[in-house]
C-alpha positions as a Markdown table, in Angstrom:
| # | Residue | x | y | z |
|---|---|---|---|---|
| 1 | Met | 104.9 | 104.7 | 162.6 |
| 2 | Lys | 104.2 | 104.8 | 158.9 |
| 3 | Asn | 107.0 | 102.3 | 158.3 |
| 4 | Thr | 105.5 | 100.0 | 161.0 |
| 5 | Leu | 102.1 | 100.1 | 159.4 |
| 6 | Leu | 103.4 | 99.3 | 156.0 |
| 7 | Leu | 105.5 | 96.5 | 157.3 |
| 8 | Leu | 102.4 | 95.1 | 159.2 |
| 9 | Leu | 100.4 | 95.3 | 156.0 |
| 10 | Leu | 103.0 | 93.6 | 153.9 |
| 11 | Cys | 103.3 | 90.8 | 156.5 |
| 12 | Ile | 99.6 | 90.3 | 157.2 |
| 13 | Gly | 99.9 | 87.0 | 155.3 |
| 14 | Ser | 102.0 | 85.6 | 158.2 |
| 15 | Ile | 98.8 | 85.5 | 160.3 |
| 16 | Arg | 98.3 | 82.0 | 158.8 |
| 17 | Glu | 101.8 | 81.0 | 159.9 |
| 18 | Leu | 101.3 | 82.3 | 163.5 |
| 19 | Thr | 98.1 | 80.4 | 164.0 |
| 20 | Ala | 98.7 | 77.2 | 162.2 |
| 21 | Gln | 102.5 | 77.1 | 162.7 |
| 22 | Thr | 103.0 | 75.5 | 159.3 |
| 23 | Thr | 105.5 | 77.8 | 157.7 |
| 24 | Glu | 109.1 | 78.1 | 158.5 |
| 25 | Lys | 110.3 | 81.6 | 159.2 |
| 26 | Cys | 112.3 | 83.0 | 156.3 |
| 27 | Cys | 115.2 | 84.1 | 158.6 |
| 28 | Asp | 115.5 | 80.6 | 159.9 |
| 29 | Asn | 116.2 | 79.3 | 156.4 |
| 30 | Ala | 119.6 | 80.1 | 155.0 |
| 31 | Thr | 118.4 | 80.2 | 151.4 |
| 32 | Cys | 115.4 | 82.3 | 152.1 |
| 33 | Arg | 117.5 | 84.7 | 154.3 |
| 34 | Ala | 120.1 | 85.1 | 151.5 |
| 35 | Lys | 117.3 | 86.0 | 149.0 |
| 36 | Ala | 115.8 | 88.5 | 151.5 |
| 37 | Val | 119.2 | 90.2 | 151.9 |
| 38 | Ser | 119.8 | 90.2 | 148.1 |
| 39 | Tyr | 116.4 | 91.8 | 147.4 |
| 40 | Ala | 116.9 | 94.3 | 150.2 |
| 41 | Gln | 120.3 | 95.4 | 148.9 |
| 42 | Thr | 119.1 | 95.6 | 145.3 |
| 43 | Ile | 115.9 | 97.5 | 145.9 |
| 44 | Ser | 117.6 | 99.9 | 148.3 |
| 45 | Ala | 120.2 | 100.8 | 145.8 |
| 46 | Leu | 117.6 | 101.4 | 143.1 |
| 47 | Thr | 115.4 | 103.6 | 145.3 |
| 48 | Lys | 118.4 | 105.7 | 146.1 |
| 49 | Thr | 118.9 | 106.3 | 142.4 |
| 50 | Leu | 115.2 | 107.0 | 141.9 |
| 51 | Gly | 114.8 | 109.4 | 144.9 |
| 52 | Lys | 112.4 | 109.9 | 147.7 |
| 53 | Tyr | 108.8 | 108.8 | 147.4 |
| 54 | Gln | 106.3 | 111.6 | 147.2 |
| 55 | Pro | 102.7 | 111.8 | 148.5 |
| 56 | Gln | 101.4 | 112.8 | 145.1 |
| 57 | Asp | 101.2 | 110.2 | 142.4 |
| 58 | Ser | 102.0 | 112.8 | 139.7 |
| 59 | Ala | 105.3 | 113.6 | 141.4 |
| 60 | Asn | 106.2 | 109.9 | 141.5 |
| 61 | Glu | 105.3 | 109.5 | 137.9 |
| 62 | Gln | 107.7 | 112.3 | 137.1 |
| 63 | Leu | 110.5 | 110.7 | 139.1 |
| 64 | Leu | 110.0 | 107.4 | 137.2 |
| 65 | Ala | 109.9 | 109.1 | 133.9 |
| 66 | Gln | 113.1 | 111.0 | 134.7 |
| 67 | Leu | 114.8 | 107.7 | 135.6 |
| 68 | Gln | 113.6 | 106.0 | 132.5 |
| 69 | Arg | 115.0 | 108.8 | 130.3 |
| 70 | Arg | 118.3 | 109.1 | 132.3 |
| 71 | Asn | 118.9 | 105.4 | 132.8 |
| 72 | Pro | 116.5 | 103.0 | 131.0 |
| 73 | Gln | 118.3 | 99.9 | 132.4 |
| 74 | Ser | 117.9 | 101.1 | 136.0 |
| 75 | Tyr | 114.2 | 101.8 | 135.3 |
| 76 | Glu | 113.6 | 98.3 | 134.0 |
| 77 | Asp | 115.5 | 96.8 | 136.9 |
| 78 | Phe | 113.4 | 98.8 | 139.4 |
| 79 | Val | 110.1 | 97.7 | 137.9 |
| 80 | Arg | 111.3 | 94.0 | 137.7 |
| 81 | Val | 112.8 | 93.9 | 141.2 |
| 82 | Ser | 109.8 | 95.7 | 142.7 |
| 83 | Arg | 107.5 | 92.9 | 141.5 |
| 84 | Gln | 109.9 | 90.2 | 142.4 |
| 85 | Thr | 110.3 | 91.6 | 145.9 |
| 86 | Ala | 106.6 | 91.8 | 146.4 |
| 87 | Thr | 106.1 | 88.2 | 145.2 |
| 88 | Phe | 109.0 | 87.1 | 147.5 |
| 89 | Ile | 107.3 | 88.7 | 150.6 |
| 90 | Asn | 104.0 | 87.1 | 149.8 |
| 91 | Asp | 105.4 | 83.6 | 149.0 |
| 92 | Thr | 107.4 | 83.4 | 152.2 |
| 93 | Leu | 104.5 | 84.9 | 154.2 |
| 94 | Asn | 107.2 | 86.8 | 156.2 |
| 95 | Gly | 108.4 | 90.3 | 155.4 |
| 96 | Thr | 110.4 | 90.8 | 158.6 |
| 97 | Cys | 113.6 | 89.2 | 157.3 |
| 98 | Phe | 113.5 | 91.5 | 154.2 |
| 99 | Ala | 112.8 | 94.5 | 156.4 |
| 100 | Asp | 115.6 | 93.7 | 158.8 |
| 101 | Ala | 118.1 | 93.7 | 155.9 |
| 102 | Leu | 117.1 | 97.2 | 155.0 |
| 103 | Pro | 119.0 | 100.2 | 156.4 |
| 104 | Asp | 116.9 | 101.9 | 159.0 |
| 105 | Asp | 117.0 | 105.3 | 157.3 |
| 106 | Glu | 115.9 | 103.8 | 153.9 |
| 107 | Ala | 113.2 | 101.2 | 155.0 |
| 108 | Asn | 110.3 | 103.6 | 154.9 |
| 109 | Asn | 111.1 | 104.9 | 151.5 |
| 110 | Val | 111.6 | 101.4 | 150.1 |
| 111 | Phe | 108.3 | 100.1 | 151.4 |
| 112 | Gln | 106.4 | 103.2 | 150.1 |
| 113 | Trp | 107.9 | 102.6 | 146.6 |
| 114 | Leu | 107.1 | 98.9 | 146.8 |
| 115 | Val | 103.5 | 99.6 | 147.6 |
| 116 | Tyr | 103.2 | 102.2 | 144.9 |
| 117 | Met | 104.9 | 100.1 | 142.2 |
| 118 | Asn | 102.7 | 97.1 | 142.8 |
| 119 | Arg | 99.6 | 99.2 | 143.0 |
| 120 | Gln | 100.4 | 100.9 | 139.7 |
| 121 | His | 101.8 | 97.9 | 137.7 |
| 122 | Ile | 99.9 | 94.9 | 139.0 |
| 123 | Ala | 96.2 | 95.7 | 138.4 |
| 124 | His | 95.2 | 92.1 | 139.2 |
| 125 | Pro | 97.8 | 90.5 | 141.3 |
| 126 | Asp | 97.9 | 86.7 | 141.2 |
| 127 | Phe | 98.9 | 85.0 | 144.4 |
| 128 | Pro | 99.5 | 81.2 | 144.7 |
| 129 | Ser | 96.9 | 80.3 | 147.3 |
| 130 | Ser | 98.8 | 79.0 | 150.4 |
| 131 | Glu | 95.7 | 77.1 | 151.5 |
| 132 | Phe | 95.8 | 75.0 | 148.3 |
| 133 | Cys | 99.3 | 73.6 | 148.5 |
| 134 | Asn | 100.3 | 70.2 | 147.3 |
| 135 | Gly | 100.1 | 67.3 | 149.8 |
| 136 | Leu | 98.1 | 65.8 | 152.7 |
| 137 | Glu | 96.3 | 67.9 | 155.2 |
| 138 | Arg | 94.0 | 67.5 | 158.1 |
| 139 | Arg | 90.8 | 69.4 | 158.9 |
| 140 | Phe | 88.4 | 69.6 | 161.8 |
| 141 | Glu | 85.0 | 71.2 | 161.1 |
| 142 | Leu | 81.9 | 72.0 | 163.1 |
| 143 | Ser | 78.6 | 72.9 | 161.5 |
| 144 | Gln | 74.9 | 73.4 | 162.4 |
| 145 | Gly | 71.8 | 74.2 | 160.5 |
| 146 | Ala | 68.3 | 72.8 | 159.9 |
| 147 | Ala | 66.8 | 69.8 | 158.2 |
| 148 | Asn | 63.3 | 69.5 | 156.5 |
| 149 | Ile | 63.2 | 73.3 | 156.0 |
| 150 | Leu | 60.5 | 73.0 | 153.4 |
| 151 | Ser | 58.1 | 71.2 | 155.7 |
| 152 | Asn | 56.3 | 71.9 | 159.0 |
| 153 | Gln | 58.7 | 69.4 | 160.7 |
| 154 | Val | 61.9 | 71.4 | 160.7 |
| 155 | Ala | 64.6 | 69.8 | 162.8 |
| 156 | Tyr | 68.0 | 70.8 | 164.1 |
| 157 | Leu | 71.0 | 69.6 | 162.1 |
| 158 | Gly | 74.4 | 69.5 | 163.6 |
| 159 | Thr | 77.7 | 68.0 | 162.3 |
| 160 | Leu | 81.1 | 67.2 | 163.7 |
| 161 | Arg | 83.7 | 66.2 | 161.0 |
| 162 | Gly | 87.3 | 65.2 | 160.8 |
| 163 | Tyr | 88.8 | 65.1 | 157.3 |
| 164 | Leu | 92.0 | 63.8 | 155.6 |
| 165 | Ser | 92.6 | 66.1 | 152.7 |
| 166 | Tyr | 94.7 | 66.0 | 149.6 |
| 167 | Thr | 95.3 | 69.0 | 147.4 |
| 168 | Phe | 96.5 | 68.5 | 143.8 |
| 169 | Ala | 99.3 | 71.0 | 142.8 |
| 170 | Arg | 102.8 | 70.8 | 141.5 |
| 171 | Ala | 105.1 | 69.1 | 144.0 |
| 172 | Gly | 106.2 | 71.4 | 146.7 |
| 173 | Gln | 104.1 | 74.3 | 145.3 |
| 174 | Cys | 100.9 | 76.1 | 146.2 |
| 175 | Gly | 98.1 | 77.5 | 144.1 |
| 176 | Gly | 96.3 | 74.2 | 143.3 |
| 177 | Arg | 92.7 | 74.1 | 142.1 |
| 178 | Leu | 91.4 | 70.7 | 143.3 |
| 179 | Arg | 91.1 | 69.2 | 146.8 |
| 180 | Leu | 89.7 | 65.8 | 147.8 |
| 181 | Met | 88.6 | 65.2 | 151.4 |
| 182 | Ala | 87.3 | 62.2 | 153.3 |
| 183 | Gly | 86.8 | 61.3 | 156.9 |
| 184 | Pro | 84.4 | 60.3 | 159.7 |
| 185 | Ala | 81.5 | 62.6 | 160.7 |
| 186 | Val | 78.8 | 62.5 | 163.3 |
| 187 | Phe | 75.4 | 64.0 | 162.3 |
| 188 | Leu | 72.7 | 65.0 | 164.8 |
| 189 | Arg | 69.3 | 65.4 | 163.1 |
| 190 | Gly | 66.6 | 66.2 | 165.6 |
| 191 | Asn | 67.3 | 63.7 | 168.4 |
| 192 | Thr | 68.9 | 61.1 | 166.3 |
| 193 | Phe | 72.7 | 60.6 | 165.9 |
| 194 | Tyr | 74.3 | 59.1 | 162.7 |
| 195 | Thr | 77.9 | 58.1 | 162.3 |
| 196 | Thr | 78.8 | 58.6 | 158.7 |
| 197 | Leu | 81.6 | 58.7 | 156.2 |
| 198 | Ser | 81.9 | 62.2 | 154.7 |
| 199 | Thr | 83.5 | 62.8 | 151.4 |
| 200 | Arg | 84.0 | 66.2 | 149.7 |
| 201 | Val | 85.4 | 67.6 | 146.4 |
| 202 | Ala | 86.5 | 71.3 | 146.6 |
| 203 | Val | 87.5 | 73.6 | 143.7 |
| 204 | Arg | 89.3 | 76.9 | 144.4 |
| 205 | Leu | 87.4 | 79.6 | 142.5 |
| 206 | Thr | 89.6 | 82.6 | 143.3 |
| 207 | Asp | 92.0 | 84.0 | 145.8 |
| 208 | Ile | 91.3 | 86.8 | 148.3 |
| 209 | Ser | 94.0 | 89.5 | 148.1 |
| 210 | Val | 94.7 | 93.1 | 148.9 |
| 211 | Lys | 95.4 | 94.6 | 145.5 |
| 212 | Lys | 97.2 | 97.7 | 146.7 |
| 213 | Ile | 99.6 | 95.7 | 148.8 |
| 214 | Pro | 101.4 | 92.6 | 147.6 |
| 215 | Ile | 99.7 | 90.0 | 149.9 |
| 216 | Gly | 97.1 | 87.2 | 149.6 |
| 217 | Val | 94.9 | 86.5 | 152.6 |
| 218 | Gly | 92.8 | 83.5 | 151.6 |
| 219 | Asn | 90.5 | 81.9 | 149.0 |
| 220 | Ile | 87.0 | 81.2 | 148.0 |
| 221 | Asn | 86.1 | 77.6 | 147.0 |
| 222 | Ala | 83.0 | 75.7 | 146.0 |
| 223 | Tyr | 82.4 | 72.1 | 146.9 |
| 224 | Thr | 80.1 | 69.1 | 146.7 |
| 225 | Glu | 79.9 | 66.4 | 149.3 |
| 226 | Tyr | 78.3 | 63.0 | 150.0 |
| 227 | Asn | 77.6 | 61.8 | 153.5 |
| 228 | Thr | 76.5 | 58.2 | 154.2 |
| 229 | Ser | 75.9 | 55.9 | 157.1 |
| 230 | Phe | 75.5 | 53.1 | 154.5 |
| 231 | Val | 72.0 | 52.3 | 155.9 |
| 232 | His | 69.7 | 55.0 | 157.2 |
| 233 | Phe | 71.4 | 58.3 | 156.3 |
| 234 | Asn | 72.5 | 59.3 | 152.8 |
| 235 | Gln | 72.9 | 63.0 | 152.0 |
| 236 | Val | 74.4 | 65.1 | 149.2 |
| 237 | Ala | 75.3 | 68.8 | 149.5 |
| 238 | Leu | 76.5 | 71.8 | 147.5 |
| 239 | Gly | 78.3 | 74.6 | 149.2 |
| 240 | Ala | 80.8 | 77.5 | 149.1 |
| 241 | Glu | 83.5 | 78.4 | 151.5 |
| 242 | Val | 85.7 | 81.4 | 152.5 |
| 243 | Gln | 89.0 | 80.1 | 153.8 |
| 244 | Leu | 91.5 | 82.4 | 155.6 |
| 245 | Gly | 94.6 | 80.5 | 156.3 |
| 246 | Pro | 93.8 | 77.6 | 158.7 |
| 247 | Phe | 90.3 | 78.8 | 159.4 |
| 248 | Gly | 87.2 | 79.0 | 157.2 |
| 249 | Leu | 83.4 | 79.6 | 157.1 |
| 250 | Asn | 81.1 | 77.7 | 154.7 |
| 251 | Leu | 77.5 | 77.5 | 153.8 |
| 252 | Ser | 75.9 | 74.4 | 152.1 |
| 253 | Val | 72.4 | 73.3 | 151.0 |
| 254 | Asn | 71.8 | 69.6 | 151.5 |
| 255 | Asn | 69.3 | 66.9 | 150.4 |
| 256 | Glu | 68.6 | 63.5 | 152.0 |
| 257 | Leu | 68.3 | 61.1 | 149.2 |
| 258 | Lys | 65.7 | 58.7 | 150.5 |
| 259 | Ser | 63.3 | 61.3 | 151.8 |
| 260 | Ala | 64.2 | 64.2 | 149.5 |
| 261 | Arg | 64.2 | 66.4 | 152.5 |
| 262 | Met | 66.1 | 69.7 | 152.0 |
| 263 | Gly | 68.2 | 71.4 | 154.6 |
| 264 | Phe | 71.1 | 73.8 | 155.1 |
| 265 | Ala | 74.2 | 74.0 | 157.3 |
| 266 | Val | 76.7 | 76.7 | 158.3 |
| 267 | Gly | 80.1 | 75.3 | 159.0 |
| 268 | Leu | 83.1 | 76.6 | 160.9 |
| 269 | Val | 86.6 | 75.3 | 160.0 |
| 270 | Leu | 88.4 | 75.1 | 163.3 |
| 271 | Phe | 91.7 | 74.2 | 161.7 |
| 272 | His | 93.0 | 73.0 | 158.3 |
| 273 | Gln | 96.7 | 72.2 | 158.5 |
| 274 | Pro | 99.3 | 70.1 | 156.6 |
| 275 | Phe | 100.9 | 67.2 | 158.4 |
| 276 | Lys | 104.4 | 68.5 | 157.8 |
| 277 | Lys | 105.7 | 72.0 | 158.0 |
| 278 | Arg | 106.3 | 73.6 | 154.7 |
| 279 | Ser | 109.7 | 75.2 | 154.1 |
């Protein structure tokens, strides 16, 4: 049971894959599978040399100190491979291929040492945000709020948007900082509909990760946007968003330029996906 829970925690990043179906499973890719097997064999051999994980941190520190005195090279290899394995599991968003390559009687010990080593040696883990990967993506977003909130003529404000998005990052890599979005939107203010062009610039501020376990689960980004019908409706907004895989929740404060009427909107990202599957 403990092994199952640890495996579930290590693979929680794959929730994004299961929903958006954007990431190829590691075991379906020959290169990724070979890496998983290699990491499993290496870390398994090293944990055998190190010994059984203990519930007390002090006992584990003693085991590591003994290994460092007895075999400094094995100690350095263990620290390095522990970090590399954790990064590999996070980057592929799929720990099952790695787990399947471990001997059944050693898997629990390996995962416990992996969690311990990354908790001890990576105080501030850095995960390349899988939501800010290079390339074109599509987004569908629904929001609602209120307009004219500083007057006695408060009106309902609802929006339906479809975005074409491009994230700037190194080719084929994730962890970018800047995202540009543009697309059609329909605004409902009070009883009046407006068909608009909506544009947005988003900047990733930080990633959301579980520090004690080598996984990233999402990001926090800030954005500014401009919405225009080119005639009767022109609006600017500032907002912040929590994005978890293909889903997200955002809050923005907006201002209609001609009337200077303030409003707000709470948005729900129903999906944000790349056009092509990422390998």
